[in-house]
Wavefront OBJ file of the C-alpha trace (Angstrom):
o trace
v 41.775 -59.914 23.957
v 43.198 -59.173 20.466
v 46.858 -60.121 20.017
v 49.258 -57.423 18.753
v 50.379 -57.745 15.121
v 53.940 -59.029 14.659
v 56.462 -56.291 13.789
v 57.183 -57.870 10.392
v 53.513 -57.839 9.405
v 53.213 -54.180 10.434
v 56.199 -53.348 8.245
v 54.708 -55.142 5.226
v 51.363 -53.370 5.636
v 53.134 -50.013 5.831
v 55.079 -50.731 2.628
v 51.896 -51.711 0.779
v 50.105 -48.574 1.952
v 52.977 -46.370 0.823
v 52.787 -47.876 -2.670
v 48.983 -47.378 -2.995
v 48.215 -44.702 -5.601
v 46.856 -41.452 -4.145
v 43.499 -40.265 -5.465
v 43.310 -36.847 -7.084
v 40.143 -34.744 -7.318
v 39.497 -32.879 -10.534
v 36.634 -30.561 -11.396
v 34.639 -31.622 -14.433
v 35.860 -29.614 -17.426
v 32.342 -28.462 -18.307
v 31.925 -26.996 -14.818
v 35.376 -25.411 -14.920
v 34.495 -23.779 -18.237
v 31.192 -22.472 -16.832
v 33.028 -20.886 -13.892
v 35.459 -19.229 -16.312
v 32.510 -17.848 -18.258
v 30.952 -16.544 -15.047
v 34.159 -14.800 -14.080
v 34.322 -13.181 -17.515
v 30.647 -12.126 -17.469
v 30.371 -10.796 -13.908
v 32.380 -8.265 -11.978
v 32.509 -6.776 -8.502
v 30.860 -3.417 -8.079
v 33.081 -0.829 -6.347
v 33.309 -1.851 -2.714
v 32.727 -5.564 -3.353
v 35.615 -8.052 -3.220
v 33.776 -11.295 -3.899
v 35.965 -12.338 -6.844
v 39.274 -11.836 -5.005
v 39.669 -15.611 -4.565
v 38.746 -16.484 -8.151
v 42.313 -16.694 -9.504
v 44.405 -19.311 -11.276
v 46.439 -20.021 -8.139
v 43.489 -21.824 -6.538
v 41.427 -24.841 -7.375
v 38.004 -23.695 -8.641
v 36.443 -25.657 -5.763
v 38.252 -23.271 -3.396
v 36.665 -20.178 -4.949
v 34.393 -18.114 -2.726
v 30.810 -19.292 -3.089
v 31.679 -22.586 -4.810
v 30.970 -25.973 -3.220
v 31.948 -29.160 -5.037
v 30.920 -32.792 -4.571
v 31.882 -36.080 -6.253
v 30.162 -36.643 -9.581
v 27.385 -39.161 -9.008
v 27.232 -39.987 -12.705
v 30.927 -40.738 -13.299
v 32.552 -44.181 -13.073
v 34.802 -44.408 -10.006
v 38.520 -44.630 -10.773
v 41.268 -45.836 -8.433
v 43.420 -42.748 -8.951
v 41.005 -39.884 -9.587
v 37.676 -38.459 -8.501
v 35.619 -36.199 -10.740
v 33.979 -33.271 -8.951
v 30.918 -31.234 -9.934
v 29.764 -27.856 -8.608
v 26.817 -28.574 -6.307
v 26.276 -25.149 -4.684
v 27.013 -21.751 -6.234
v 26.582 -18.529 -4.250
v 27.465 -15.370 -6.176
v 28.166 -12.383 -3.941
v 28.501 -12.097 -0.193
v 25.036 -10.897 0.808
v 26.600 -8.620 3.421
v 24.781 -5.377 4.148
v 27.825 -3.287 3.220
v 28.486 -5.108 -0.062
v 27.064 -3.531 -3.250
v 27.040 -6.878 -5.031
v 27.925 -7.780 -8.606
v 27.272 -6.419 -12.082
v 27.326 -7.956 -15.552
v 25.197 -10.661 -17.135
v 24.529 -14.362 -16.592
v 26.167 -16.547 -19.291
v 24.200 -19.300 -21.025
v 26.842 -21.805 -19.897
v 25.474 -21.460 -16.364
v 22.948 -24.083 -17.479
v 25.740 -26.659 -17.929
v 26.361 -26.982 -14.174
v 24.239 -30.121 -14.227
v 24.852 -31.161 -10.600
v 23.868 -27.787 -9.138
v 21.285 -27.967 -6.334
v 21.521 -24.401 -4.975
v 22.065 -21.261 -7.061
v 22.005 -17.895 -5.295
v 22.822 -14.489 -6.765
v 22.789 -11.828 -4.071
v 21.330 -8.367 -4.794
v 23.391 -6.177 -7.080
v 23.143 -4.844 -10.626
v 23.299 -7.972 -12.745
v 21.256 -7.348 -15.880
v 20.122 -9.065 -19.047
v 17.884 -12.118 -19.345
v 17.838 -15.246 -17.221
v 19.338 -17.980 -19.451
v 16.373 -19.633 -21.164
v 17.781 -23.133 -20.753
v 18.522 -22.821 -17.050
v 15.791 -25.235 -15.977
v 16.517 -27.685 -18.800
v 20.162 -27.987 -17.737
v 19.864 -27.751 -13.956
v 17.450 -30.583 -13.278
v 18.649 -31.046 -9.679
v 17.916 -27.498 -8.525
v 16.280 -27.148 -5.117
v 16.891 -23.431 -4.572
v 17.093 -20.681 -7.186
v 17.361 -17.096 -5.929
v 18.309 -14.233 -8.253
v 16.458 -11.512 -6.347
v 17.287 -7.835 -6.147
v 19.081 -7.319 -9.446
v 18.172 -5.813 -12.842
v 17.303 -8.943 -14.790
v 14.964 -8.467 -17.736
v 12.844 -10.592 -20.040
v 10.439 -13.402 -19.156
v 10.533 -16.020 -16.436
v 12.011 -19.017 -18.315
v 9.400 -21.680 -18.990
v 12.121 -24.294 -18.430
v 11.953 -23.608 -14.669
v 8.508 -25.222 -14.498
v 8.377 -28.895 -13.649
v 11.797 -29.216 -12.028
v 11.426 -32.345 -9.861
v 13.195 -31.019 -6.744
v 12.774 -27.229 -6.929
v 11.516 -25.993 -3.558
v 12.166 -22.223 -3.660
v 12.148 -19.861 -6.654
v 12.888 -16.216 -5.823
v 13.165 -13.841 -8.778
v 11.756 -10.821 -6.962
v 13.035 -7.270 -7.269
v 14.123 -7.409 -10.907
v 12.627 -6.053 -14.149
v 11.063 -9.216 -15.495
v 7.989 -9.158 -17.688
v 5.631 -11.496 -19.491
v 3.253 -14.096 -18.153
v 4.011 -16.436 -15.277
v 4.661 -19.891 -16.796
v 1.401 -21.692 -15.912
v 3.156 -24.886 -14.875
v 4.894 -23.022 -12.037
v 1.499 -22.647 -10.351
v 0.078 -26.058 -11.238
v 0.753 -29.627 -10.104
v 3.405 -29.868 -12.832
v 5.789 -28.413 -10.193
v 4.846 -30.597 -7.200
v 7.933 -29.818 -5.130
v 7.670 -26.015 -5.465
v 6.645 -24.451 -2.138
v 7.959 -20.877 -2.310
v 7.405 -18.632 -5.356
v 8.480 -14.977 -5.246
v 8.122 -12.762 -8.314
v 7.301 -9.548 -6.452
v 8.535 -6.080 -7.426
v 9.245 -6.775 -11.072
v 6.544 -4.498 -12.435
v 5.955 -6.300 -15.711
v 4.940 -9.831 -14.755
v 1.503 -10.102 -16.333
v -1.331 -12.415 -17.300
v -3.785 -14.179 -15.027
v -3.285 -16.631 -12.210
v -4.527 -19.931 -13.665
v -7.566 -21.584 -12.104
v -5.510 -24.723 -11.448
v -3.498 -22.749 -8.886
v -5.653 -24.422 -6.228
v -4.147 -27.819 -7.078
v -0.564 -26.751 -6.397
v 1.286 -27.440 -3.173
v 2.571 -23.886 -2.705
v 2.646 -22.344 0.760
v 4.357 -18.969 0.105
v 3.460 -16.901 -2.979
v 4.458 -13.255 -3.465
v 3.424 -11.696 -6.789
v 3.060 -8.122 -5.522
v 3.632 -4.981 -7.566
v 3.361 -6.366 -11.061
v 0.801 -6.200 -13.872
v -1.324 -9.248 -13.090
v -4.963 -9.094 -14.173
v -8.108 -11.181 -13.858
v -9.862 -12.641 -10.853
v -8.390 -14.318 -7.807
v -8.893 -18.079 -8.311
v -9.442 -20.625 -5.531
v -6.342 -20.946 -3.386
v -4.227 -24.010 -2.553
v -5.261 -25.477 0.809
v -1.530 -25.536 1.695
v -1.150 -21.765 1.349
v 0.213 -19.769 4.308
v 1.299 -16.489 2.670
v -0.158 -14.720 -0.366
v 0.447 -11.224 -1.704
v -0.829 -9.910 -5.009
v -0.783 -6.278 -3.843
v -0.265 -3.552 -6.402
v -1.584 -5.322 -9.503
v -4.681 -4.766 -11.670
v -6.676 -7.788 -10.561
v -10.458 -7.485 -10.387
v -13.729 -9.263 -9.660
v -15.181 -10.502 -6.399
v -13.553 -12.804 -3.849
v -16.436 -15.277 -3.750
v -14.680 -17.728 -6.049
v -11.574 -17.796 -3.873
v -13.214 -17.834 -0.443
v -16.440 -19.743 -0.829
v -16.742 -22.615 1.655
v -15.453 -25.764 0.029
v -15.899 -29.416 0.854
v -12.771 -30.633 -0.883
v -14.497 -31.407 -4.177
v -13.016 -30.381 -7.501
v -15.487 -27.507 -7.890
v -14.921 -26.053 -4.426
v -11.482 -26.829 -2.936
v -11.077 -26.505 0.831
v -10.110 -23.099 2.141
v -6.475 -22.625 3.241
v -6.889 -23.118 6.977
v -3.227 -22.244 7.650
v -3.264 -18.985 5.692
v -1.607 -16.433 7.985
v -0.869 -13.483 5.686
v -3.100 -12.179 2.892
v -2.420 -8.948 1.004
v -4.811 -8.057 -1.827
v -4.399 -4.296 -1.474
v -4.140 -1.822 -4.358
v -6.118 -3.782 -6.932
v -9.609 -3.452 -8.407
v -11.396 -6.152 -6.407
v -15.069 -5.444 -5.797
v -18.226 -6.766 -4.122
v -18.613 -7.688 -0.478
v -15.728 -9.129 1.498
v -16.698 -12.780 2.183
v -17.371 -13.684 5.808
v -15.400 -16.914 5.251
v -12.252 -14.841 4.859
v -12.561 -13.399 8.366
v -13.240 -16.907 9.686
v -9.951 -18.434 8.520
v -8.513 -19.796 11.774
v -4.838 -19.071 11.082
v -5.208 -15.620 9.534
v -3.148 -12.961 11.315
v -2.670 -10.198 8.732
v -5.505 -9.205 6.383
v -4.700 -6.355 3.999
v -7.492 -5.353 1.597
v -7.037 -1.596 1.305
v -7.478 0.516 -1.834
v -9.894 -1.672 -3.745
v -13.561 -1.268 -4.649
v -15.162 -3.382 -1.927
v -18.712 -2.436 -0.963
v -21.451 -3.635 1.369
v -21.215 -4.314 5.074
v -18.437 -6.155 6.884
v -19.669 -9.601 7.935
v -17.246 -10.702 10.636
v -18.078 -13.883 12.570
v -18.141 -13.413 16.331
v -15.896 -16.371 17.157
v -12.749 -15.719 19.165
v -10.296 -14.622 16.479
v -7.072 -12.665 16.863
v -5.461 -10.552 14.166
v -2.200 -8.642 14.134
v -3.618 -6.262 11.535
v -6.867 -5.817 9.612
v -6.765 -3.142 6.913
v -9.901 -2.540 4.836
v -9.284 1.174 4.350
v -9.959 3.171 1.172
v -12.910 1.170 -0.110
v -16.667 1.789 -0.271
v -17.653 -0.317 2.729
v -20.861 0.685 4.494
v -22.778 -0.402 7.609
v -21.355 -0.456 11.117
v -17.953 -1.456 12.472
v -18.274 -5.109 13.594
v -17.679 -5.648 17.293
v -15.557 -8.739 16.544
v -12.845 -6.498 15.065
v -11.952 -5.494 18.622
v -9.629 -8.511 18.500
v -7.308 -6.787 16.001
v -4.075 -5.278 17.325
v -4.136 -2.749 14.475
v -7.374 -1.837 12.699
v -7.669 0.374 9.638
v -11.252 1.078 8.515
v -10.659 4.663 7.410
v -11.882 6.209 4.153
v -15.034 4.158 3.793
v -18.761 4.852 4.324
v -19.131 3.297 7.774
v -21.817 4.699 10.072
v -23.203 4.291 13.581
v -21.247 4.189 16.804
v -17.855 2.600 17.187
v -18.580 -0.551 19.223
v -17.810 -0.298 22.921
v -15.616 -3.410 22.657
v -13.431 -1.675 20.081
v -13.173 1.469 22.223
v -12.250 -0.599 25.298
v -9.584 -2.424 23.313
v -7.992 0.911 22.393
v -8.211 2.362 25.903
v -6.878 -0.843 27.472
v -3.887 -0.891 25.120
v -4.751 -4.119 23.343
v -5.444 -2.317 20.069
v -2.470 -0.063 19.399
v -3.781 1.509 16.166
v -7.316 2.471 15.198
v -7.711 4.511 12.039
v -11.409 5.228 11.500
v -11.235 8.714 9.945
v -13.197 9.761 6.853
v -16.368 7.814 7.560
v -19.813 8.726 8.872
v -19.361 7.383 12.418
v -21.497 9.074 15.058
v -19.852 8.269 18.397
v -16.846 6.731 20.122
v -17.958 5.489 23.566
v -15.392 6.524 26.098
v -15.616 7.139 29.858
v -15.205 10.763 30.952
v -11.550 11.836 31.053
v -10.391 8.386 29.999
v -6.708 8.649 29.119
v -5.438 7.324 25.809
v -2.432 5.002 26.247
v 0.845 6.466 25.042
v 1.275 3.461 22.753
v -2.053 4.012 20.988
v -2.564 5.753 17.646
v -6.193 6.838 17.347
v -7.676 8.824 14.466
v -11.397 9.632 14.348
v -11.366 12.863 12.361
v -13.835 13.743 9.612
v -16.749 11.745 10.996
v -20.203 12.769 12.169
v -19.145 13.274 15.785
v -17.323 15.644 18.036
v -13.960 14.126 18.808
v -14.371 12.397 22.207
v -10.933 13.336 23.511
v -8.284 15.883 22.690
v -5.902 13.161 21.540
v -8.392 11.540 19.144
v -6.710 13.270 16.209
v -3.127 13.168 17.508
v -2.604 9.744 15.952
v -3.838 10.771 12.503
v -1.411 10.507 9.604
v 0.248 13.786 8.670
v -1.119 13.507 5.126
v -4.635 12.233 5.547
v -7.118 14.984 4.914
v -8.965 17.325 7.302
v -8.780 16.707 11.051
v -12.074 18.318 12.019
v -15.571 16.832 12.042
v -17.420 16.159 8.800
v -19.769 19.019 7.719
v -23.278 18.630 9.151
v -24.941 18.570 5.741
v -23.001 15.392 4.918
v -24.239 13.714 8.092
v -27.990 13.909 7.537
v -28.023 10.205 6.631
v -26.621 7.886 9.255
v -25.968 5.292 6.547
v -23.295 7.365 4.912
v -25.337 8.067 1.800
v -25.678 11.779 2.417
l 1 2 3 4 5 6 7 8 9 10 11 12 13 14 15 16 17 18 19 20 21 22 23 24 25 26 27 28 29 30 31 32 33 34 35 36 37 38 39 40 41 42 43 44 45 46 47 48 49 50 51 52 53 54 55 56 57 58 59 60 61 62 63 64 65 66 67 68 69 70 71 72 73 74 75 76 77 78 79 80 81 82 83 84 85 86 87 88 89 90 91 92 93 94 95 96 97 98 99 100 101 102 103 104 105 106 107 108 109 110 111 112 113 114 115 116 117 118 119 120 121 122 123 124 125 126 127 128 129 130 131 132 133 134 135 136 137 138 139 140 141 142 143 144 145 146 147 148 149 150 151 152 153 154 155 156 157 158 159 160 161 162 163 164 165 166 167 168 169 170 171 172 173 174 175 176 177 178 179 180 181 182 183 184 185 186 187 188 189 190 191 192 193 194 195 196 197 198 199 200 201 202 203 204 205 206 207 208 209 210 211 212 213 214 215 216 217 218 219 220 221 222 223 224 225 226 227 228 229 230 231 232 233 234 235 236 237 238 239 240 241 242 243 244 245 246 247 248 249 250 251 252 253 254 255 256 257 258 259 260 261 262 263 264 265 266 267 268 269 270 271 272 273 274 275 276 277 278 279 280 281 282 283 284 285 286 287 288 289 290 291 292 293 294 295 296 297 298 299 300 301 302 303 304 305 306 307 308 309 310 311 312 313 314 315 316 317 318 319 320 321 322 323 324 325 326 327 328 329 330 331 332 333 334 335 336 337 338 339 340 341 342 343 344 345 346 347 348 349 350 351 352 353 354 355 356 357 358 359 360 361 362 363 364 365 366 367 368 369 370 371 372 373 374 375 376 377 378 379 380 381 382 383 384 385 386 387 388 389 390 391 392 393 394 395 396 397 398 399 400 401 402 403 404 405 406 407 408 409 410 411 412 413 414 415 416 417 418 419 420 421 422 423 424 425 426 427 428 429 430
């Protein structure tokens, strides 16, 4: 058992402790200056009160959105601690907040200890500081989405050693994607979002397959060229609404892991290539991807028959509408919860398995209008589930049930059967 300290020793220890100098924490002057520049360059939009706490009565580390940490590069002192800004969140992100306006100052790049930089949606305009990546070498998260930023994606953002997520979507950026963002030069980058800028252009480099990305959204831009082989780590890809072209054979040929044919992304769950100029036949290997749940290929120039393997596969949605696809509807597509094959050149009967899936409520949407289909097998007086949306209009058949056109889109063309003279060829060539 420990013996109690003598009263005199306790008194001496208390006196020594009272004489020990207290440490003070001071924000690095460069960071303090950068925050002053930010306050001068940005402002609250009417209805936002983010900057209410950014006043001289508070320590900058007590400002809303500012998190500070001890400077890892400074020499410890007995009486003072130097702080650096480690996390900066500009705006509240609340649904009822309109966000901020203004521009981003170049001095933002001097916050050298910053790991997380988030600018919530608002009306911040002007370019992204070109030296942002050169100055913020510790960045792990950079999100400036939903503003009005212009100019190119800074090349300095490529190759950051710790950058995991880069979200610049929903701005007005233009110019080519820095190639090193999509190549092994950025090994830590996993999430890249440049969607809804409109002007991001150029081609996706062939070395894209060697990256470690698992979420890439480049939709609604001005990208061109073919779709290259994909990273085997990829789980989400959207290039919808660009001007890309060519066939998909190069991206979805079966690979053995060699340099010429990388393995297919087995964990790919979401693929959206809609509204481009892709052509040729849709590769069977695409339908065979084991993790694929959403496949969106509408409004391209795909032709030929659908080659869908018959293995047990489940999809949330398959959309191959508005192409030039011919042949019959594959029976294996009965496993889709929502199936859009409308506005093609499909012929023959709708497979019984697909019809049963609709009538049993497993497939909640079947759009097959504007084809050359000849029959929809359905038992007499079979009721259509209330949850189902079925559209079979403008085919080479009499609609099998009164509700077969009730689920058609309100703007989708005629709801009656296709004229007989167009149905003389069961292949859809007439």
